C-alpha positions, 0 to 999 in steps of 0.5 A: 522729224523732231526739230527736223519736221520742224526744219522746214517749217512750212515744208514740215507743215506740209509734211505732216498736212500730207500726213493728215490727207490732205494730199487726195489718195485713192486705192491704186488701179482706180481712176482709169479712163473712158475710151473718148466716146465709146463710153468703155474703159482706154487700153492701158499701155503696159510699161516696157521692163521694170514696172514704173513705180507710179508717183501717187502711188508713193506719195499715198504710201507716204502719207499712209507710214505717217497715219500709220505711225501716228495711230500704232506707233513704230514697234506696231507699225506694219507693212499690211497696214500701211498697204492697207491705208494706203489703199495698195498693195504690199508689193507696191511698198516693197518695191518702193522700200524693202522693210519698214525700218528703210521707208521710215528713214527715207521719210525722215531723211527725206525731211531733213533735205527739205530744208527751210529757207532762213527767215529775211525779216530784217532783224534778228528779233523779227527772224526768230520771231516768224522761226519760232511760229512756224515752227511751234505750229508744225511741233504742236500739229497732232500728227507730229505730237504723236510721231516724235516722242515715238522715234525717239524712244525708237532711237534709243534702241534703234542706231540706224533710227537715231542715225538718220534722226540725228542727221535730219536734225542738225543738218536742216536745224543747223542751215537755219540758225547759221542763215539767220546768225549770219544775216544778223551779224550782217546786219551788226545786230551779233559780232562775227564768229559766234559759236553757231553750235551755242546759237542753235541750242538757244535758238531751237532749245527753249521751243523743242522743249516746251512743246515736245519734252514738256508737251504742256498746254496751248502756249500763253499769248505772247509766249514765242514774241517773248522767247523771240526777244531773249533769244536774240538778246542771248544771242548778242550776248555771246 
């Protein structure tokens, strides 16, 4: 989440949009069909063997986790609260995850896997501008703004959360940065062999600091364009 909720920028925006309830969901077990012309509920064949995990229920639980994190924070979040928000029983949650820790770790890791395709505008400054626009929207989403600081605090106390967030942050954002740098090098805008770690710091640090750490007011007009221009100049100087 951190930058990983941004790594996918549109995908992250999808995750956070999902978190705010863009995905329509209802209580598990509702919406049974009716027999054709009979007006009576159609019988459903019970699944053989292990219970089938319905994807719509799984998605409802994921949405509820984001909402619960934003509302009460990780420390106060409970399986009961998640189940209530999702409109399912606790057993539906426990069939999928054995604890709230594993549930959150799964969601954080999933965001990292989604990955944002590197922007391809034809110029380094254009790529950075597009990246910043999408990243800024994701980081400033009300839900992300509440969840990210809370998970940062938990990461300081919980090594498993720290490892998951670090992996999500590095693997996701590094892939985006590498793609932008590689494209810029191919166009001759930056030299070959620049430090990718330093490039990532330059590209991700300022906006993350402004949006997540300082959490200042709305970005001034033209801020993202100026940031893209300054970052492009810094990368060219490496």
